[in-house]
VEXDREN-2710 file (C-alpha; in Angstrom, 1 decimal):
% VEXDREN-2710
k/r/px/py/pz
1/UNK/251.6/100.8/-33.7
2/UNK/250.1/98.0/-35.8
3/UNK/246.7/99.0/-37.2
4/UNK/244.5/96.0/-38.2
5/UNK/242.8/96.2/-41.6
6/UNK/239.4/94.5/-41.5
7/UNK/238.5/92.1/-44.2
8/UNK/235.0/90.8/-45.2
9/UNK/235.1/88.4/-42.3
10/UNK/233.1/89.4/-39.2
11/UNK/236.1/89.5/-36.9
12/UNK/238.1/92.0/-35.0
13/UNK/241.5/91.9/-33.3
14/UNK/241.8/91.7/-29.6
15/UNK/240.7/95.1/-28.2
16/UNK/243.6/95.0/-25.8
17/UNK/245.9/95.5/-28.7
18/UNK/244.5/99.0/-29.5
19/UNK/246.8/102.0/-29.5
20/UNK/247.2/104.2/-26.5
21/UNK/244.5/106.4/-27.9
22/UNK/242.2/103.5/-28.4
23/UNK/242.4/103.1/-32.2
24/UNK/242.2/99.4/-33.1
25/UNK/241.3/98.8/-36.7
26/UNK/240.4/100.4/-40.0
27/UNK/238.0/99.6/-42.9
28/UNK/235.2/97.0/-43.0
29/UNK/231.6/98.1/-43.2
30/UNK/228.7/99.2/-41.0
31/UNK/226.4/96.2/-41.5
32/UNK/224.2/95.2/-38.6
33/UNK/226.2/92.0/-38.1
34/UNK/229.5/93.8/-38.0
35/UNK/228.3/96.5/-35.6
36/UNK/226.8/94.0/-33.2
37/UNK/230.0/92.0/-33.3
38/UNK/232.0/95.1/-32.6
39/UNK/229.9/96.3/-29.7
40/UNK/229.9/92.8/-28.2
41/UNK/233.7/93.0/-28.1
42/UNK/233.8/96.5/-26.6
43/UNK/234.6/98.2/-30.0
44/UNK/232.8/101.0/-31.7
45/UNK/233.2/103.0/-34.9
46/UNK/234.1/106.7/-34.9
47/UNK/235.3/108.6/-37.9
48/UNK/234.3/111.5/-40.3
49/UNK/234.0/112.2/-43.9
50/UNK/237.7/112.7/-44.4
51/UNK/238.7/109.3/-43.1
52/UNK/237.9/105.6/-43.7
53/UNK/235.9/103.7/-41.0
54/UNK/237.9/103.7/-37.8
55/UNK/237.2/101.3/-34.9
56/UNK/238.1/102.1/-31.3
57/UNK/238.4/100.6/-27.9
58/UNK/239.6/103.3/-25.4
59/UNK/241.6/102.7/-22.2
60/UNK/240.4/103.9/-19.8
61/UNK/236.7/103.5/-20.5
62/UNK/234.0/105.8/-19.1
63/UNK/231.1/103.9/-17.7
64/UNK/228.0/104.6/-15.5
65/UNK/226.5/102.0/-13.3
66/UNK/222.8/102.6/-13.2
67/UNK/222.5/102.3/-9.4
68/UNK/225.1/105.0/-9.0
69/UNK/223.3/107.7/-11.1
70/UNK/223.5/111.1/-9.4
71/UNK/220.6/113.5/-10.1
72/UNK/221.2/117.1/-8.9
73/UNK/218.4/118.8/-7.0
74/UNK/217.9/121.4/-9.7
75/UNK/217.4/118.6/-12.3
76/UNK/215.0/116.8/-10.0
77/UNK/212.9/120.0/-9.9
78/UNK/213.0/120.2/-13.7
79/UNK/211.8/116.7/-14.1
80/UNK/209.1/117.1/-11.5
81/UNK/207.9/120.3/-13.2
82/UNK/206.1/118.4/-15.9
83/UNK/207.3/120.7/-18.6
84/UNK/208.8/117.8/-20.6
85/UNK/207.2/114.6/-21.9
86/UNK/209.5/111.6/-22.5
87/UNK/209.0/108.8/-25.0
88/UNK/211.1/105.9/-26.3
89/UNK/211.7/104.8/-29.9
90/UNK/209.0/107.1/-31.4
91/UNK/211.4/109.4/-33.3
92/UNK/214.7/107.6/-33.7
93/UNK/215.4/109.2/-37.1
94/UNK/214.7/112.7/-35.9
95/UNK/216.9/112.2/-32.8
96/UNK/219.9/110.9/-34.8
97/UNK/219.7/113.7/-37.3
98/UNK/219.4/116.3/-34.4
99/UNK/222.5/114.7/-32.8
100/UNK/224.4/115.0/-36.2
101/UNK/223.4/118.7/-36.5
102/UNK/224.2/119.7/-32.9
103/UNK/227.1/122.1/-32.4
104/UNK/229.9/120.6/-30.4
105/UNK/232.5/122.7/-28.6
106/UNK/235.9/122.4/-30.4
107/UNK/234.4/120.5/-33.4
108/UNK/233.8/122.0/-36.8
109/UNK/232.0/119.0/-38.2
110/UNK/230.3/115.8/-37.1
111/UNK/231.2/112.1/-36.9
112/UNK/227.6/111.2/-37.4
113/UNK/228.0/111.1/-41.2
114/UNK/225.3/109.9/-43.6
115/UNK/226.7/106.4/-43.7
116/UNK/226.5/106.2/-39.9
117/UNK/222.9/107.5/-39.9
118/UNK/221.9/104.8/-42.3
119/UNK/223.7/102.1/-40.3
120/UNK/222.1/103.0/-37.0
121/UNK/218.7/103.3/-38.6
122/UNK/219.3/99.7/-39.7
123/UNK/220.2/98.8/-36.1
124/UNK/217.1/100.5/-34.9
125/UNK/215.0/98.5/-37.3
126/UNK/216.7/95.4/-36.1
127/UNK/215.6/96.2/-32.5
128/UNK/219.0/96.9/-31.0
129/UNK/219.4/100.7/-31.3
130/UNK/217.1/102.9/-29.3
131/UNK/216.2/106.5/-28.8
132/UNK/214.9/108.6/-25.9
133/UNK/212.9/111.6/-27.0
134/UNK/212.2/114.6/-24.8
135/UNK/209.3/116.8/-25.9
136/UNK/208.3/120.3/-24.9
137/UNK/204.7/121.3/-25.4
138/UNK/204.3/123.8/-28.2
139/UNK/201.4/126.1/-29.3
140/UNK/198.0/124.5/-29.0
141/UNK/198.0/120.8/-28.7
142/UNK/201.4/120.4/-30.5
143/UNK/204.8/119.5/-29.1
144/UNK/208.3/120.0/-30.2
145/UNK/211.4/117.8/-29.9
146/UNK/213.4/119.5/-27.2
147/UNK/216.2/116.9/-26.8
148/UNK/217.1/113.3/-26.7
149/UNK/219.7/110.6/-27.1
150/UNK/220.3/107.3/-28.9
151/UNK/222.5/104.2/-28.4
152/UNK/222.8/100.5/-28.7
153/UNK/221.6/97.8/-26.3
154/UNK/222.9/94.3/-26.0
155/UNK/222.3/92.0/-23.1
156/UNK/222.7/94.0/-20.0
157/UNK/224.7/96.9/-21.4
158/UNK/223.6/100.1/-23.1
159/UNK/226.2/101.9/-25.3
160/UNK/225.5/105.6/-25.4
161/UNK/226.2/107.1/-28.8
162/UNK/225.1/110.8/-28.8
163/UNK/222.7/113.3/-27.3
164/UNK/221.4/116.8/-28.1
165/UNK/219.2/119.5/-26.6
166/UNK/217.3/122.5/-27.9
167/UNK/215.9/123.4/-24.5
168/UNK/217.8/123.8/-21.3
169/UNK/218.3/120.4/-19.5
170/UNK/216.4/118.4/-22.1
171/UNK/219.3/116.1/-22.8
172/UNK/219.9/115.7/-19.1
173/UNK/216.3/114.7/-18.6
174/UNK/216.8/112.1/-21.3
175/UNK/219.8/110.7/-19.4
176/UNK/217.9/110.4/-16.1
177/UNK/214.9/108.7/-17.7
178/UNK/217.2/106.3/-19.7
179/UNK/219.4/105.3/-16.8
180/UNK/216.6/104.8/-14.3
181/UNK/214.7/102.7/-16.9
182/UNK/217.9/100.6/-17.4
183/UNK/218.2/100.1/-13.7
184/UNK/214.5/99.1/-13.6
185/UNK/215.1/96.5/-16.3
186/UNK/218.2/95.2/-14.6
187/UNK/220.9/96.5/-16.9
188/UNK/224.4/96.3/-15.5
189/UNK/226.3/99.2/-17.1
190/UNK/226.0/102.2/-19.4
191/UNK/229.0/102.5/-21.7
192/UNK/229.7/106.3/-22.1
193/UNK/232.6/105.5/-24.5
194/UNK/234.4/108.8/-24.1
195/UNK/235.0/110.6/-20.8
196/UNK/233.1/113.9/-20.5
197/UNK/232.6/116.2/-17.6
198/UNK/228.8/116.0/-18.4
199/UNK/228.7/112.3/-17.7
200/UNK/231.1/112.4/-14.7
201/UNK/228.6/114.8/-13.0
202/UNK/226.0/112.0/-13.4
203/UNK/228.2/109.6/-11.5
204/UNK/230.1/108.0/-14.4
205/UNK/233.7/106.8/-13.7
206/UNK/236.7/105.7/-15.6
207/UNK/237.7/102.0/-15.5
208/UNK/240.4/100.2/-17.3
209/UNK/239.7/98.5/-20.6
210/UNK/240.4/95.1/-19.0
211/UNK/237.8/95.9/-16.3
212/UNK/235.3/97.1/-18.9
213/UNK/235.7/93.9/-21.0
214/UNK/235.2/91.7/-17.9
215/UNK/232.0/93.7/-17.1
216/UNK/230.9/93.4/-20.7
217/UNK/231.3/89.7/-20.7
218/UNK/229.0/89.3/-17.7
219/UNK/226.5/91.8/-19.0
220/UNK/226.2/90.1/-22.4
221/UNK/225.0/86.9/-20.7
222/UNK/221.7/88.6/-20.0
223/UNK/218.9/88.2/-22.5
224/UNK/218.4/90.8/-25.2
225/UNK/215.5/93.2/-24.8
226/UNK/214.9/93.4/-28.5
227/UNK/212.3/95.4/-30.4
228/UNK/210.8/98.8/-29.8
229/UNK/211.0/100.0/-26.2
230/UNK/208.1/101.4/-24.2
231/UNK/208.0/103.1/-20.8
232/UNK/206.2/100.8/-18.4
233/UNK/202.9/102.1/-17.1
234/UNK/203.3/104.1/-14.0
235/UNK/207.1/104.4/-14.2
236/UNK/208.6/107.5/-12.6
237/UNK/212.3/108.1/-13.0
238/UNK/212.8/109.6/-9.6
239/UNK/211.1/106.7/-7.8
240/UNK/213.2/103.6/-7.8
241/UNK/211.5/100.3/-8.6
242/UNK/212.5/96.9/-9.8
243/UNK/210.9/94.0/-11.8
244/UNK/212.0/90.9/-9.9
245/UNK/210.6/88.5/-12.4
246/UNK/212.5/90.2/-15.3
247/UNK/215.8/90.3/-13.3
248/UNK/216.1/86.6/-12.6
END
């Protein structure tokens, strides 16, 4: 296997040359420009404190098409219960730190190292990384962060990075709100990056890397929804709606 060592140039090798595990390149940096270039080519960083920066493009790729989202009846009831409040881009830093601190089965550490946190905070400030926050009402008029997720959006694709929960179903609520919003806005695909049972239950599926790259090429032709995201007035995640003027 040939592992490509990145230079200071903002370029990556053809993702189709990645190893059977998806490992493509090593080194480089986590600047906004390099990360955007990577995501636009179906590549993402994934490493830990004991390794240099590693860049991946798995085959197959796990994706979720927004219109194919499956919401179980029990989760519908949880969303309709009103026990959670959902916001966008109001607590990105808190969400990414919570994702870094979350315990993962079979993992003793985290890949969301300090360098990664700083990099995605920069992406958030640049308007291309976004968070979904799920709040549970606390004592009095207060509220506590019960769960959430964050990821990167370019064109018509959302690249999911990580999620966490502190209350039952809170991360699932975040997924439903996000995917239904993406469908509302006309997004084509959610990149789940890694295949998990959790996302397969939501309707995600595996596609070949070649298929994903073709889908990515079409999705990136759509305009960028840059800046801080907000939930449209009156939006409800269990009631499908579209914005014809925005989807042209």
